[in-house]
PLY file of the C-alpha trace (Angstrom):
ply
format ascii 1.0
element vertex 756
property float x
property float y
property float z
element edge 755
property int vertex1
property int vertex2
end_header
206.81 44.79 175.14
206.21 48.17 173.22
207.02 50.05 176.54
210.08 47.84 177.17
211.48 48.58 173.62
210.79 52.41 174.22
212.55 52.43 177.24
215.92 50.57 175.85
215.95 52.87 172.95
215.74 55.72 175.22
218.52 54.43 177.32
220.72 53.82 174.05
219.94 57.25 172.82
221.13 58.96 176.07
224.56 57.13 175.86
224.58 57.95 172.10
224.05 61.73 172.84
226.66 61.37 175.91
229.36 60.03 173.35
228.30 62.72 170.89
228.90 65.23 173.47
232.15 63.87 174.84
233.49 63.84 171.31
232.27 67.16 170.50
234.17 68.82 173.17
237.37 67.23 172.27
240.28 69.39 171.01
241.88 68.41 167.69
245.11 67.77 169.73
243.68 65.38 172.20
240.66 64.02 170.01
241.40 60.33 170.20
241.55 60.76 174.19
237.80 60.80 173.70
237.15 57.60 171.58
235.20 54.84 172.41
236.90 51.62 173.19
235.50 50.12 170.13
236.98 52.86 168.13
240.33 52.67 169.50
240.15 48.79 168.86
240.29 49.11 165.06
243.38 49.18 163.53
242.99 50.12 159.53
246.34 49.17 158.85
245.66 45.34 158.92
245.65 44.03 155.75
247.43 46.78 154.21
250.34 44.20 152.90
250.57 40.55 151.94
248.23 41.10 149.17
245.44 42.04 151.64
244.75 45.23 149.29
243.07 46.90 152.29
243.64 50.82 152.65
243.98 52.68 155.88
242.16 55.85 154.42
239.37 57.74 156.09
235.90 56.35 155.47
232.55 55.99 156.89
230.26 52.79 156.61
229.69 51.87 153.44
231.02 55.32 152.33
231.39 56.20 148.50
234.55 57.99 149.32
237.68 56.92 150.99
240.58 59.60 150.74
243.68 57.28 151.50
247.37 57.60 150.20
248.92 56.11 147.05
252.16 54.42 147.41
252.84 54.06 143.77
253.16 56.51 140.75
249.76 55.89 139.04
250.55 58.39 136.41
251.84 55.11 134.67
249.98 51.87 134.30
248.89 50.24 137.73
251.20 47.75 138.47
248.85 45.72 140.78
245.59 46.04 142.65
246.42 48.11 145.78
246.93 51.70 145.79
248.78 51.36 149.17
251.26 48.88 150.49
252.49 49.37 153.78
255.85 48.62 153.40
256.45 50.97 150.17
259.02 53.38 150.76
257.20 56.55 149.04
253.98 58.20 149.00
252.96 59.95 145.67
249.59 61.69 146.63
246.21 60.61 147.96
243.16 59.57 146.15
239.49 60.58 147.29
237.74 57.66 145.48
239.28 54.34 146.47
237.92 50.53 146.62
239.37 48.69 149.48
239.96 44.91 149.55
239.55 43.83 145.66
241.73 42.06 143.20
242.09 44.28 139.97
243.11 47.94 139.83
240.22 50.38 140.21
239.43 53.85 141.22
241.92 55.72 143.14
239.99 58.84 141.52
240.49 62.48 142.01
243.95 62.15 143.23
245.36 65.12 145.20
249.29 65.60 145.26
250.92 68.07 147.74
254.51 69.66 148.05
256.49 72.48 149.27
258.20 75.32 147.20
257.81 76.49 143.74
255.66 74.82 140.94
257.03 71.67 139.62
254.72 69.17 137.86
257.22 66.30 137.86
256.08 63.08 139.71
259.66 63.23 141.39
258.60 66.53 143.01
255.78 64.91 144.97
257.51 61.53 145.56
258.17 61.59 149.42
259.38 59.20 152.23
256.91 59.26 155.14
256.40 58.63 158.80
254.05 59.09 161.68
251.15 57.57 160.25
247.89 57.45 162.09
244.77 55.87 161.18
241.16 55.45 162.99
237.74 54.97 161.46
237.00 58.10 159.76
240.37 59.39 160.06
244.02 59.05 158.44
247.19 61.36 158.80
250.74 61.04 157.76
253.97 63.35 157.49
255.54 63.73 154.44
259.22 64.06 155.56
260.64 65.46 152.09
258.01 68.25 152.11
257.65 68.67 155.98
253.93 68.77 155.64
251.25 66.72 158.08
248.67 65.45 155.71
245.11 64.65 157.30
242.03 63.40 155.87
238.32 62.50 156.73
235.29 61.83 155.05
231.44 61.71 154.94
229.53 59.22 152.89
230.03 60.99 149.73
232.50 63.74 150.14
236.14 64.22 151.61
237.92 66.90 153.55
241.75 67.41 153.66
243.82 69.16 155.66
247.58 70.03 154.88
249.76 71.71 157.57
253.50 73.05 156.97
255.51 71.37 160.13
258.97 72.84 159.06
259.82 76.52 158.49
257.29 78.93 156.61
257.02 77.59 153.12
255.34 78.00 149.83
252.61 75.23 149.22
251.82 73.62 145.79
248.66 71.58 145.46
247.60 69.49 142.17
244.36 67.89 141.42
246.08 65.29 139.13
243.33 63.40 136.94
246.38 61.39 135.21
247.32 59.76 138.40
244.52 57.53 139.14
244.73 53.63 139.61
242.38 52.51 136.81
243.55 51.82 133.26
241.48 54.49 132.14
243.15 57.94 132.66
242.25 61.55 132.66
238.76 63.19 132.49
237.65 66.62 132.32
238.16 70.07 134.41
236.17 72.96 134.56
237.70 76.21 136.49
234.49 77.93 137.90
234.01 81.73 138.71
233.71 81.09 142.32
237.25 79.61 142.40
235.78 75.84 142.72
236.88 73.21 140.27
234.46 70.76 138.70
234.70 67.80 136.27
234.74 64.05 135.92
237.31 61.53 136.41
237.60 58.52 133.96
237.77 54.86 135.37
237.00 51.45 133.74
238.41 48.16 132.43
238.33 46.58 135.64
239.77 42.95 135.46
239.72 43.20 131.67
236.19 44.11 131.49
235.30 46.69 128.70
232.92 48.83 130.52
233.88 52.11 131.94
232.42 55.11 133.91
232.78 58.79 134.84
233.26 59.76 138.29
232.14 63.48 139.05
233.79 65.74 141.36
233.23 69.38 143.07
236.73 70.45 144.19
237.26 73.47 146.50
240.44 74.91 148.03
239.09 76.49 151.26
242.33 78.48 151.79
242.42 81.75 149.77
245.51 83.11 147.79
246.31 80.36 145.17
247.30 80.95 141.63
245.19 78.56 139.60
246.45 76.99 136.57
245.43 74.02 134.11
248.13 71.63 133.12
248.68 68.80 130.42
251.37 66.47 129.97
253.19 68.20 132.78
252.85 71.77 130.78
250.94 74.63 132.00
247.97 75.53 129.52
247.31 79.20 129.28
244.19 81.29 128.63
241.63 78.40 128.95
238.89 77.66 131.78
238.12 74.20 130.67
240.32 70.99 129.15
239.63 67.48 128.83
242.14 64.61 128.05
244.32 62.10 129.62
247.38 63.59 131.30
245.95 66.77 132.79
245.06 68.51 135.90
244.91 71.86 137.80
247.65 73.42 139.83
247.12 75.61 142.82
250.34 77.34 143.71
250.71 79.70 147.02
253.08 82.22 146.28
253.24 83.59 149.72
255.58 82.31 152.71
253.06 82.61 155.42
250.67 80.09 154.84
250.73 77.37 157.30
247.81 75.37 156.34
245.95 74.60 153.20
242.31 72.94 153.56
240.46 71.25 150.57
236.88 69.83 150.37
236.01 67.42 147.69
232.38 66.22 146.84
231.88 63.13 144.58
228.86 61.80 142.48
228.48 59.11 139.90
225.66 61.14 138.38
226.84 64.90 137.75
229.23 67.62 139.07
226.32 69.31 140.18
225.17 66.39 142.57
228.69 66.39 143.80
228.46 69.86 145.04
225.19 69.11 146.45
226.40 66.00 148.17
229.19 68.03 149.69
227.16 70.86 150.92
224.58 68.83 152.30
226.71 66.30 154.23
229.59 68.72 155.20
227.60 72.06 155.67
229.54 74.39 157.72
231.35 71.67 159.63
234.95 72.09 160.55
237.66 69.30 159.75
237.36 68.18 163.34
233.70 68.16 163.55
233.70 65.93 160.47
235.87 63.55 161.97
233.67 63.39 165.09
230.76 62.66 163.19
232.58 59.74 161.08
233.49 58.16 164.37
229.98 58.54 165.82
228.61 56.78 162.80
231.30 53.97 163.33
230.58 53.54 166.89
227.00 52.84 166.12
227.59 50.34 163.59
230.70 48.46 165.32
228.67 48.83 168.59
226.29 45.94 167.31
228.92 43.60 168.65
229.87 44.26 172.41
232.63 42.30 173.51
233.11 42.04 177.64
236.21 42.51 179.10
239.96 43.43 177.55
240.85 40.78 175.10
243.78 42.85 173.91
244.91 42.13 170.25
241.99 39.75 169.79
239.51 42.37 170.29
241.60 44.57 167.80
241.47 41.60 165.07
237.88 41.27 165.75
236.81 44.87 165.48
238.95 45.58 162.46
237.56 42.69 160.77
234.08 43.85 161.44
235.25 47.26 160.28
236.42 45.64 156.96
232.96 43.92 156.20
231.41 47.52 156.40
233.34 48.93 153.34
231.71 47.29 150.55
229.45 47.34 148.79
229.53 51.38 149.14
226.33 53.76 148.61
226.36 55.14 144.98
223.12 57.24 145.15
223.43 60.88 145.87
221.91 62.97 148.67
218.93 63.82 146.25
218.30 60.11 145.27
219.91 60.26 141.96
222.04 57.15 140.79
223.46 55.59 137.54
221.30 53.14 135.97
222.84 49.83 135.40
223.99 49.61 131.75
222.12 52.76 130.66
223.46 56.46 130.10
220.36 57.73 132.10
220.12 58.46 135.87
217.23 57.47 137.92
215.63 59.21 140.79
214.66 56.72 143.62
212.45 59.02 145.54
209.26 56.62 145.16
211.02 53.36 145.82
212.82 54.69 149.09
215.93 52.69 149.13
219.63 53.61 149.33
221.34 52.55 146.19
224.46 50.32 146.49
227.75 49.45 144.24
230.63 47.28 143.97
229.03 43.60 144.46
231.85 41.25 144.49
229.24 38.74 144.69
231.17 35.37 143.94
233.28 36.36 147.05
230.53 38.07 149.15
227.74 35.66 148.82
229.29 33.33 151.19
230.07 35.16 154.31
229.74 39.17 153.98
225.96 39.27 152.80
225.09 36.71 155.40
226.75 38.78 157.91
224.83 41.67 156.77
221.45 39.96 156.93
222.39 39.21 160.62
223.41 42.65 162.02
222.77 45.24 159.39
219.32 44.08 157.77
218.12 47.40 156.75
221.35 47.72 154.36
221.10 44.28 153.34
217.62 44.88 152.35
218.43 47.85 150.38
221.32 45.99 148.63
218.96 43.25 147.52
216.46 46.17 146.33
219.59 47.64 144.25
220.06 44.02 142.67
216.45 43.86 141.79
216.33 47.26 140.26
219.71 46.39 138.41
217.72 43.51 136.97
214.89 45.71 135.83
217.27 47.97 134.19
219.56 45.80 132.44
217.75 42.50 132.15
219.99 40.63 134.51
220.74 40.47 137.94
224.49 41.58 138.93
227.31 39.12 138.90
230.39 41.44 139.76
228.99 45.02 139.29
231.10 48.10 139.58
229.99 51.70 139.27
226.71 50.98 137.36
228.09 48.38 135.09
228.48 44.66 135.40
232.21 43.34 134.64
230.49 39.88 134.79
233.96 38.66 136.73
234.18 35.10 138.06
231.76 32.20 137.64
228.20 31.03 138.94
225.14 32.94 139.48
225.89 34.49 142.70
223.26 37.17 143.44
220.80 34.63 143.88
221.95 33.03 147.01
222.31 36.51 148.58
218.72 37.41 147.71
217.46 33.79 148.86
219.29 34.00 151.94
218.09 37.31 152.97
214.45 36.25 152.11
214.71 33.13 154.30
216.37 35.24 157.20
213.05 37.44 157.25
214.20 40.26 154.76
211.25 40.27 152.33
210.51 43.77 152.01
211.29 43.76 148.35
209.37 42.96 144.93
208.99 39.27 145.24
207.50 39.02 141.96
210.45 40.72 140.35
212.61 38.46 142.23
210.78 35.34 140.69
211.01 36.68 137.50
214.90 37.36 137.71
215.31 33.76 139.29
213.41 32.13 136.23
215.15 34.15 133.64
218.67 33.19 135.03
217.81 29.55 135.71
215.96 28.56 132.56
217.33 30.70 129.63
219.72 28.68 127.93
220.84 30.85 124.77
222.53 34.09 125.46
222.39 33.92 129.18
224.96 36.54 130.31
225.22 35.29 133.67
225.27 31.45 133.03
227.65 30.56 130.15
226.92 26.73 129.46
223.48 26.73 130.86
222.41 24.75 127.73
224.36 21.90 128.40
224.11 22.18 132.00
220.26 21.41 131.69
220.80 18.88 128.96
223.43 17.06 130.83
223.20 18.08 134.33
226.78 19.45 134.06
228.95 21.65 131.65
231.15 19.44 129.72
234.77 19.92 129.32
235.14 19.12 125.76
232.65 21.88 124.70
232.85 25.07 126.46
231.33 27.06 123.77
234.56 28.55 122.75
238.52 28.07 122.80
239.35 28.52 126.62
242.43 30.37 125.65
240.26 33.20 124.23
238.22 33.21 127.39
236.68 36.47 128.82
233.96 37.29 131.08
231.78 38.47 128.39
231.94 35.98 125.65
230.17 32.96 126.82
233.12 30.62 127.42
232.88 28.50 130.35
235.50 28.76 133.09
235.83 25.61 135.44
232.96 23.23 134.06
232.72 21.50 137.43
233.21 24.81 139.46
230.40 26.45 137.16
228.12 23.50 137.44
228.54 23.37 141.44
227.88 27.12 141.42
224.72 26.76 139.36
223.56 23.99 141.58
223.71 26.21 144.46
221.81 28.92 142.81
219.20 26.56 141.70
218.71 25.12 145.16
217.99 28.62 146.45
215.42 29.01 143.49
213.77 25.93 144.26
213.31 26.45 147.92
212.02 30.31 147.17
209.41 28.96 144.58
208.23 26.33 146.94
207.82 29.02 149.67
205.96 31.17 147.11
203.61 28.20 146.27
204.93 27.15 142.89
205.94 23.58 144.03
206.11 22.00 140.44
208.72 24.52 139.25
210.36 24.58 142.67
210.88 20.60 142.68
212.43 21.02 139.20
215.00 23.17 140.41
215.75 21.27 143.79
216.22 18.29 141.42
218.69 20.15 139.27
220.67 21.35 142.19
221.69 17.94 142.84
223.38 17.31 139.65
226.75 17.75 140.62
226.69 14.30 141.84
226.85 13.39 138.02
230.52 14.67 138.40
231.54 12.88 141.49
233.71 9.96 140.41
233.62 6.92 142.93
236.69 5.58 141.81
238.87 8.37 143.13
236.14 10.27 145.17
236.93 13.48 143.52
234.67 15.57 141.68
235.92 15.28 138.17
235.17 17.09 134.58
233.25 15.14 132.22
232.55 15.00 128.46
229.48 15.66 126.45
229.46 11.89 125.94
229.38 11.16 129.56
233.08 9.86 129.66
235.40 11.22 132.32
237.79 13.82 130.89
241.34 12.84 131.20
243.99 13.20 132.39
243.08 13.88 135.75
245.25 15.52 138.29
243.66 16.51 141.62
246.68 18.77 142.39
246.57 20.47 139.22
245.68 24.31 139.14
247.63 25.82 136.28
245.41 26.48 133.28
241.85 25.93 133.01
241.69 29.09 130.84
244.43 31.27 129.54
245.61 32.56 132.97
248.36 30.81 134.71
246.95 29.50 138.03
243.72 30.20 136.69
242.44 26.47 138.15
242.99 22.91 137.54
241.13 21.47 134.62
237.37 21.88 135.11
237.96 24.24 138.18
238.14 28.09 138.91
240.99 29.35 140.96
241.67 25.87 142.64
242.11 22.36 142.40
240.13 19.26 142.71
241.21 19.23 146.46
239.95 22.78 147.12
236.50 21.86 145.41
236.06 18.29 146.94
233.65 19.26 149.50
231.88 22.29 147.55
228.37 21.20 148.01
227.05 23.77 150.48
223.50 22.86 149.87
224.11 19.03 149.79
226.68 18.59 152.47
224.69 15.77 153.91
224.26 13.96 150.58
227.82 14.13 149.75
228.59 12.60 153.36
226.14 9.80 152.29
227.65 9.37 148.87
230.99 9.20 150.27
230.50 7.35 153.53
231.38 9.13 156.83
234.61 7.38 157.19
235.92 8.47 153.69
234.32 11.91 154.23
236.41 12.43 157.45
239.58 11.00 156.26
239.77 13.01 153.00
238.27 16.27 154.75
241.25 15.65 157.31
243.77 15.31 154.38
242.66 18.80 153.15
244.15 20.27 156.11
247.09 17.59 156.85
248.39 17.51 153.31
248.29 21.47 152.81
245.26 21.43 150.25
243.21 24.02 152.39
243.46 27.81 151.15
241.68 30.22 153.41
242.38 32.82 150.62
240.31 30.67 148.35
236.59 31.23 148.92
235.27 27.87 147.72
236.76 25.88 150.62
236.57 28.41 153.42
233.60 26.51 154.96
235.66 23.18 155.16
236.69 23.27 158.86
233.03 23.70 159.74
232.07 20.36 157.70
232.92 18.03 160.44
229.97 19.19 162.34
228.01 17.07 159.67
229.60 13.63 161.04
229.25 11.95 164.26
231.86 13.12 166.82
233.20 15.52 164.04
232.48 18.77 166.04
235.73 18.50 168.16
237.69 18.77 165.07
235.90 21.95 164.01
236.46 23.36 167.44
240.31 22.43 167.00
240.81 23.62 163.39
239.20 26.96 163.83
241.42 28.58 166.08
244.30 27.21 164.43
243.48 28.70 160.90
242.28 31.95 162.51
245.45 32.38 164.55
247.91 31.44 161.82
246.19 33.75 159.29
244.81 36.67 161.21
246.80 39.05 163.61
247.24 42.47 164.51
249.63 43.86 161.86
249.80 44.98 158.23
250.22 41.32 156.91
247.30 40.41 159.45
245.07 39.10 156.53
246.36 36.14 154.43
245.61 37.38 150.86
243.04 39.62 149.28
240.13 40.24 151.41
237.62 40.15 148.75
235.44 42.99 149.48
235.48 41.89 153.13
234.83 38.09 152.32
237.91 36.75 154.59
237.16 39.34 157.45
233.58 38.34 157.64
234.87 34.65 157.99
236.88 35.88 161.07
233.95 37.52 162.55
231.72 34.60 162.24
234.47 32.15 163.44
235.18 34.57 166.64
231.73 34.47 167.48
231.28 30.75 167.37
228.59 30.73 164.53
229.03 30.29 160.97
226.63 30.22 157.84
228.07 27.44 155.91
225.29 27.27 153.33
224.17 30.58 152.03
220.36 30.30 151.35
219.80 27.71 153.99
219.13 29.78 157.44
221.11 27.67 159.51
224.73 28.30 161.57
227.42 25.74 162.39
228.53 26.21 166.17
231.99 26.43 167.12
233.87 27.54 170.48
233.48 31.37 170.70
236.60 33.23 170.91
235.39 35.60 173.93
233.77 34.74 177.13
231.16 36.85 176.58
229.76 38.95 173.74
226.43 40.76 173.40
224.82 40.91 169.90
222.61 43.92 169.36
220.21 43.14 166.66
218.60 45.76 164.50
215.20 47.33 165.20
214.35 47.32 161.46
213.67 43.68 161.49
214.34 42.21 164.89
212.70 44.56 167.24
215.58 45.55 169.28
216.35 42.02 170.32
219.80 41.03 171.95
221.83 37.87 172.24
224.48 37.00 174.70
226.89 34.49 173.56
228.70 32.77 176.52
231.72 30.46 176.66
231.21 28.74 180.18
234.36 26.76 179.71
238.04 27.29 179.76
238.51 24.38 177.42
238.69 24.86 173.68
236.10 22.44 173.38
232.24 22.57 174.16
229.71 19.56 174.11
226.64 21.47 173.68
224.90 24.97 173.30
221.92 26.00 175.69
219.65 28.92 175.13
217.82 30.90 177.52
214.53 28.95 177.28
216.70 25.64 178.18
216.70 24.34 174.77
219.84 22.15 174.25
221.40 22.15 170.73
223.28 18.92 170.79
224.05 18.53 166.98
226.42 21.76 166.96
224.11 23.83 164.63
221.22 26.23 165.22
218.43 28.02 162.86
218.73 31.48 162.30
215.33 32.11 163.85
216.55 30.29 166.88
219.56 32.30 167.23
217.64 35.43 166.94
215.31 34.35 169.77
217.48 32.63 172.16
218.31 35.73 174.05
221.53 33.76 175.47
223.39 31.16 174.12
225.59 29.29 176.51
228.64 26.97 174.97
228.85 24.28 177.66
231.55 21.49 178.48
230.21 18.70 180.28
231.91 16.99 183.02
233.70 13.84 181.81
233.61 14.67 178.42
0 1
1 2
2 3
3 4
4 5
5 6
6 7
7 8
8 9
9 10
10 11
11 12
12 13
13 14
14 15
15 16
16 17
17 18
18 19
19 20
20 21
21 22
22 23
23 24
24 25
25 26
26 27
27 28
28 29
29 30
30 31
31 32
32 33
33 34
34 35
35 36
36 37
37 38
38 39
39 40
40 41
41 42
42 43
43 44
44 45
45 46
46 47
47 48
48 49
49 50
50 51
51 52
52 53
53 54
54 55
55 56
56 57
57 58
58 59
59 60
60 61
61 62
62 63
63 64
64 65
65 66
66 67
67 68
68 69
69 70
70 71
71 72
72 73
73 74
74 75
75 76
76 77
77 78
78 79
79 80
80 81
81 82
82 83
83 84
84 85
85 86
86 87
87 88
88 89
89 90
90 91
91 92
92 93
93 94
94 95
95 96
96 97
97 98
98 99
99 100
100 101
101 102
102 103
103 104
104 105
105 106
106 107
107 108
108 109
109 110
110 111
111 112
112 113
113 114
114 115
115 116
116 117
117 118
118 119
119 120
120 121
121 122
122 123
123 124
124 125
125 126
126 127
127 128
128 129
129 130
130 131
131 132
132 133
133 134
134 135
135 136
136 137
137 138
138 139
139 140
140 141
141 142
142 143
143 144
144 145
145 146
146 147
147 148
148 149
149 150
150 151
151 152
152 153
153 154
154 155
155 156
156 157
157 158
158 159
159 160
160 161
161 162
162 163
163 164
164 165
165 166
166 167
167 168
168 169
169 170
170 171
171 172
172 173
173 174
174 175
175 176
176 177
177 178
178 179
179 180
180 181
181 182
182 183
183 184
184 185
185 186
186 187
187 188
188 189
189 190
190 191
191 192
192 193
193 194
194 195
195 196
196 197
197 198
198 199
199 200
200 201
201 202
202 203
203 204
204 205
205 206
206 207
207 208
208 209
209 210
210 211
211 212
212 213
213 214
214 215
215 216
216 217
217 218
218 219
219 220
220 221
221 222
222 223
223 224
224 225
225 226
226 227
227 228
228 229
229 230
230 231
231 232
232 233
233 234
234 235
235 236
236 237
237 238
238 239
239 240
240 241
241 242
242 243
243 244
244 245
245 246
246 247
247 248
248 249
249 250
250 251
251 252
252 253
253 254
254 255
255 256
256 257
257 258
258 259
259 260
260 261
261 262
262 263
263 264
264 265
265 266
266 267
267 268
268 269
269 270
270 271
271 272
272 273
273 274
274 275
275 276
276 277
277 278
278 279
279 280
280 281
281 282
282 283
283 284
284 285
285 286
286 287
287 288
288 289
289 290
290 291
291 292
292 293
293 294
294 295
295 296
296 297
297 298
298 299
299 300
300 301
301 302
302 303
303 304
304 305
305 306
306 307
307 308
308 309
309 310
310 311
311 312
312 313
313 314
314 315
315 316
316 317
317 318
318 319
319 320
320 321
321 322
322 323
323 324
324 325
325 326
326 327
327 328
328 329
329 330
330 331
331 332
332 333
333 334
334 335
335 336
336 337
337 338
338 339
339 340
340 341
341 342
342 343
343 344
344 345
345 346
346 347
347 348
348 349
349 350
350 351
351 352
352 353
353 354
354 355
355 356
356 357
357 358
358 359
359 360
360 361
361 362
362 363
363 364
364 365
365 366
366 367
367 368
368 369
369 370
370 371
371 372
372 373
373 374
374 375
375 376
376 377
377 378
378 379
379 380
380 381
381 382
382 383
383 384
384 385
385 386
386 387
387 388
388 389
389 390
390 391
391 392
392 393
393 394
394 395
395 396
396 397
397 398
398 399
399 400
400 401
401 402
402 403
403 404
404 405
405 406
406 407
407 408
408 409
409 410
410 411
411 412
412 413
413 414
414 415
415 416
416 417
417 418
418 419
419 420
420 421
421 422
422 423
423 424
424 425
425 426
426 427
427 428
428 429
429 430
430 431
431 432
432 433
433 434
434 435
435 436
436 437
437 438
438 439
439 440
440 441
441 442
442 443
443 444
444 445
445 446
446 447
447 448
448 449
449 450
450 451
451 452
452 453
453 454
454 455
455 456
456 457
457 458
458 459
459 460
460 461
461 462
462 463
463 464
464 465
465 466
466 467
467 468
468 469
469 470
470 471
471 472
472 473
473 474
474 475
475 476
476 477
477 478
478 479
479 480
480 481
481 482
482 483
483 484
484 485
485 486
486 487
487 488
488 489
489 490
490 491
491 492
492 493
493 494
494 495
495 496
496 497
497 498
498 499
499 500
500 501
501 502
502 503
503 504
504 505
505 506
506 507
507 508
508 509
509 510
510 511
511 512
512 513
513 514
514 515
515 516
516 517
517 518
518 519
519 520
520 521
521 522
522 523
523 524
524 525
525 526
526 527
527 528
528 529
529 530
530 531
531 532
532 533
533 534
534 535
535 536
536 537
537 538
538 539
539 540
540 541
541 542
542 543
543 544
544 545
545 546
546 547
547 548
548 549
549 550
550 551
551 552
552 553
553 554
554 555
555 556
556 557
557 558
558 559
559 560
560 561
561 562
562 563
563 564
564 565
565 566
566 567
567 568
568 569
569 570
570 571
571 572
572 573
573 574
574 575
575 576
576 577
577 578
578 579
579 580
580 581
581 582
582 583
583 584
584 585
585 586
586 587
587 588
588 589
589 590
590 591
591 592
592 593
593 594
594 595
595 596
596 597
597 598
598 599
599 600
600 601
601 602
602 603
603 604
604 605
605 606
606 607
607 608
608 609
609 610
610 611
611 612
612 613
613 614
614 615
615 616
616 617
617 618
618 619
619 620
620 621
621 622
622 623
623 624
624 625
625 626
626 627
627 628
628 629
629 630
630 631
631 632
632 633
633 634
634 635
635 636
636 637
637 638
638 639
639 640
640 641
641 642
642 643
643 644
644 645
645 646
646 647
647 648
648 649
649 650
650 651
651 652
652 653
653 654
654 655
655 656
656 657
657 658
658 659
659 660
660 661
661 662
662 663
663 664
664 665
665 666
666 667
667 668
668 669
669 670
670 671
671 672
672 673
673 674
674 675
675 676
676 677
677 678
678 679
679 680
680 681
681 682
682 683
683 684
684 685
685 686
686 687
687 688
688 689
689 690
690 691
691 692
692 693
693 694
694 695
695 696
696 697
697 698
698 699
699 700
700 701
701 702
702 703
703 704
704 705
705 706
706 707
707 708
708 709
709 710
710 711
711 712
712 713
713 714
714 715
715 716
716 717
717 718
718 719
719 720
720 721
721 722
722 723
723 724
724 725
725 726
726 727
727 728
728 729
729 730
730 731
731 732
732 733
733 734
734 735
735 736
736 737
737 738
738 739
739 740
740 741
741 742
742 743
743 744
744 745
745 746
746 747
747 748
748 749
749 750
750 751
751 752
752 753
753 754
754 755
């Protein structure tokens, strides 16, 4: 076995070396001729419109840095979440740190602006129409028509490189580092002009989704092209005679007075710890590499991670849709630790050095979204990174006293509901990722689960344990005064359901660790959502403290559960009773029994037939797979998955049906195209449906899976299959497979039986 693995790795390393040599020999003008088929298949413009909130900029897997164009004037307040909309008429500049695929304004930090001619600090000067956009993993370029300038950008994990080239007649260049033009509601920062010509400082960021927290993003900014006049400015006025400045609407201008400069190149390092670390990040990762060499290295990193899934044959646009979705799942969470190991501690002004624990620190955990699809995908294909994300969350608990809920740049914004870190950690654990501090995890689970007062992650946990649910008539405050940090419950039914799922995971984890008594307590509590099931109308329905149903009840309502319009129907978070009618991932079989199969299927069909299903609304994204839980229901799952996928995902800017939510929707598509879906995070089982491709080989990670591979084969032209059979001849007739069986199957054939 060891000899086979050694030989296999040698072969893979040979092909990787061949790819590197091939790419490295390419010239700039024919660079993309040498791209792999996988790299060419990714279209970063997918999801850059239709509120997908994804960006086309240059980035490496899990990169801290993503230089990307800004199509809004962010010197003013950010109008909405995205920094880039594909249909917008103008580009105003380029941000270095951008967070793709989230729902509130954030980052857009260390923004650059470029123009031709004499110095002019007005925003109108930099506003330009544009054309000839090109985007590939690790590279982006665009032609700024007003200025006759081609802007190119690429990235390493913690740094960016820009290249601006004059494409018209010889012209003067002007370049701004414009700290007043980031996306966040927090503007400005600090600038220091250094003797060596570099610029260092920090960019303010914060107030994400109404949270009070803020942070500083440190930078090292260096213009590689000599000959510029360097001047500080504030409020669009040059400030003379000083070398440093701090405030809101400020920046530094580089003006090239001569007419014979045809290209300006800029390097930017970033850190969340210090400007010194930003410089070190840049120097270590870029070294003496040219722009084109950095592009090549970025593409090699994408080739390695995307190549974990190998599709056989030319599937055209379906292949592009798939690999772009996989690409989008590998943007967040992103690395936040520096090359020397430093990172910002959670809820602390100090920094930490992680040289002893030996892990990469991550940030930007949109957990209410990502626990459902993205983290299960990470556990399957990228367990080393998933392990480090689990360790990161546990270290955050040690530092702040709580697991993260919606963490951003070292602060927990506590956005959304439930206790979503727990399903992520438990799911990883039961899929074999156990290389973390089990005792710390146990401590965190018990604190989150049992603390009933001042529980920052579980508002309403006191009533949840007393009554089995969060009551509608006492939400610990006026819902119109709700914030994510004041303990008021948003969506009493939804919150109860989310706590139930977390408690199921805690229970299973504790039992596996030998604490059967406490484990059974949590498992019993995890079923309490059934107290909110109303047999009179077969919906989950909010209750009052005295056990009475809260009235009026309208299963279609999704207007004002809290002060925000369309925040959810009475008792529900961002949805209606229809969207939550089947949200019991850990207890679907119990729900089928409670409702009866006939009613379960009838109402589940109504979700789709009557237009209640919302693929952009996370609680119901697993619903098309739930037909697998009833007799003869698998055919309905196999029918609905391609219908939903083809309607909502395609190769174009609008090719994601809404906010990607840090890769959550993209991960749904990846699983659905492969024919395996983790419908219950924390339960190591996948529901099966018909794969999109005839043959796909999954290359599992050596870290956990010892280099195993799995070939998924669709042995039918029919959209339906009757059973799956692995290489050992085991038949999976119930349309599900355990994680362990999947990893060890070697081959899984999806077969249509004759006369079926």
